[in-house]
C-alpha positions as CSV (number, residue, x, y, z in Angstrom):
1,M,0.1,0.2,0.1
2,N,1.5,3.6,-1.1
3,G,1.4,6.5,1.2
4,V,2.5,9.9,1.1
5,L,5.2,11.2,2.1
6,N,6.0,14.7,3.8
7,E,9.9,15.1,3.6
8,T,9.8,18.0,5.5
9,T,8.5,16.5,8.5
10,N,9.5,13.0,7.8
11,K,5.8,12.2,8.4
12,I,3.9,9.3,6.4
13,H,0.3,9.4,5.4
14,R,-2.2,7.1,4.3
15,H,-2.9,8.0,1.0
16,E,-6.4,8.4,-0.3
17,S,-8.3,5.6,-1.6
18,G,-9.1,6.0,-5.1
19,R,-8.0,9.8,-5.1
20,S,-5.5,10.9,-7.2
21,D,-2.1,13.5,-6.3
22,F,-1.0,13.3,-2.6
23,Q,-4.5,13.7,-1.0
24,T,-4.2,12.0,2.8
25,T,-7.2,10.0,4.5
26,C,-6.3,12.8,7.4
27,G,-6.1,15.9,5.0
28,A,-2.5,17.1,6.8
29,T,-1.0,17.5,3.4
30,A,-3.6,19.3,1.6
31,H,-1.7,22.9,1.8
32,V,1.6,21.4,1.1
33,A,3.7,22.0,-2.0
34,H,3.9,19.1,-3.7
35,D,7.5,19.4,-4.3
36,H,7.8,18.5,-0.8
37,L,5.7,15.3,-1.1
38,R,5.9,11.9,-2.8
39,L,3.8,8.7,-2.7
40,I,5.9,5.7,-1.7
41,S,5.4,2.1,-0.3
42,I,4.4,2.1,3.5
43,E,6.4,-0.6,4.8
44,R,9.4,0.4,2.8
45,A,9.5,4.4,4.5
46,V,9.0,2.9,7.8
47,T,11.9,0.4,7.9
48,E,14.5,2.0,5.3
49,A,14.0,6.2,6.3
50,D,13.3,7.7,10.0
51,V,9.9,8.2,9.2
52,T,7.1,8.5,11.7
53,K,3.3,7.4,10.9
54,C,0.7,10.2,11.2
55,G,-2.0,9.4,14.1
56,R,-4.8,10.6,12.5
57,C,-3.8,8.1,9.8
58,F,-2.9,5.1,11.4
59,A,-3.0,3.5,14.9
60,D,-0.2,2.8,15.8
61,G,1.4,6.4,14.6
62,S,2.1,9.3,16.8
63,G,1.6,13.2,16.4
64,Y,-1.2,15.1,13.6
């Protein structure tokens, strides 16, 4: 499953299913410039990088 990574905060969000671009379940990235966001596998992001999960998008996440 792909998520939306905010490269400024190193936080991964759940990608809004069926939506294009970088729309997330929580909406936290709605006002973030697209050049700071990228689609990436959630599993890859949390295992290969210093990334945290969004607390609104994931039960085991933290923060906004």
